[in-house]
C-alpha positions as CSV (number, residue, x, y, z in Angstrom):
1,X,17.9,-2.7,-16.1
2,X,14.6,-4.4,-15.7
3,X,11.6,-2.0,-15.2
4,X,8.9,-4.6,-14.5
5,X,6.7,-3.9,-11.5
6,X,3.5,-5.4,-10.0
7,X,0.9,-3.0,-8.5
8,X,-1.1,-4.9,-5.9
9,X,-4.5,-3.3,-5.3
10,X,-8.2,-3.9,-5.3
11,X,-11.2,-2.2,-6.9
12,X,-12.9,0.7,-5.2
13,X,-9.8,1.3,-3.1
14,X,-9.3,5.1,-2.7
15,X,-5.8,4.6,-1.3
16,X,-4.9,2.6,-4.4
17,X,-6.1,5.5,-6.6
18,X,-4.0,7.9,-4.5
19,X,-0.9,5.7,-4.9
20,X,-1.4,5.3,-8.6
21,X,-1.7,9.1,-9.0
22,X,1.7,9.4,-7.4
23,X,3.5,6.8,-9.4
24,X,1.8,7.1,-12.8
25,X,3.9,10.1,-13.9
26,X,7.1,8.3,-13.0
27,X,5.9,5.1,-14.7
28,X,5.3,7.0,-18.0
29,X,8.6,9.0,-17.7
30,X,10.7,6.0,-16.9
31,X,8.8,3.7,-19.2
32,X,8.1,1.2,-16.4
33,X,6.1,-1.9,-17.1
34,X,3.4,-2.2,-14.4
35,X,1.1,-5.1,-14.1
36,X,-1.9,-4.2,-12.1
37,X,-3.1,-7.1,-10.0
38,X,-6.3,-7.2,-8.1
39,X,-5.6,-9.2,-4.9
40,X,-9.3,-10.0,-4.4
41,X,-9.0,-12.5,-7.2
42,X,-6.4,-14.6,-5.3
43,X,-6.7,-15.8,-1.7
44,X,-2.9,-16.1,-1.3
45,X,-2.4,-12.5,-2.4
46,X,-5.3,-11.3,-0.3
47,X,-3.7,-12.9,2.7
48,X,-0.2,-11.5,1.9
49,X,-1.2,-8.0,0.9
50,X,-4.7,-7.5,2.3
51,X,-3.7,-5.0,5.0
52,X,-0.8,-3.4,3.1
53,X,-2.4,-2.4,-0.2
54,X,-1.6,-0.6,-2.3
55,X,1.8,-2.2,-2.9
56,X,4.2,-1.5,-5.7
57,X,6.6,-4.5,-6.1
58,X,9.7,-4.6,-8.3
59,X,9.9,-8.1,-9.7
60,X,13.7,-8.3,-10.3
61,X,15.0,-6.8,-7.0
62,X,12.0,-8.1,-4.9
63,X,11.8,-4.6,-3.3
64,X,8.3,-3.4,-2.4
65,X,6.8,-0.2,-1.2
66,X,3.5,-0.3,0.6
67,X,1.1,2.5,1.4
68,X,1.4,5.1,2.9
69,X,4.2,6.6,0.7
70,X,4.8,10.0,-0.7
71,X,6.5,11.2,-3.9
72,X,9.9,11.5,-2.2
73,X,9.7,8.0,-0.8
74,X,8.6,6.7,-4.2
75,X,11.5,8.3,-6.0
76,X,14.0,6.7,-3.5
77,X,12.3,3.3,-4.0
78,X,12.4,3.6,-7.7
79,X,16.1,4.6,-7.6
80,X,16.9,1.6,-5.4
81,X,15.0,-0.7,-7.7
82,X,16.5,0.5,-10.9
83,X,20.1,0.4,-9.5
84,X,19.7,-3.2,-8.4
85,X,21.1,-6.1,-10.5
């Protein structure tokens, strides 16, 4: 089971801070590897995620969850990701 995620965000984004506060306890408990990526540093990422951030992306399954999401939606997302092969 691969636990590698990307967290697409940008600095000074209060929604990104809210999302991180929701997923951080799960990241620690499940020992997830999360690469934080600032989309402002990459024009292609800015175009792809600019209106959707924050986005948590599971690299193996290619599943993503974009804001707004709550804890229940995050749990379902993580369950789907960690079941995928």
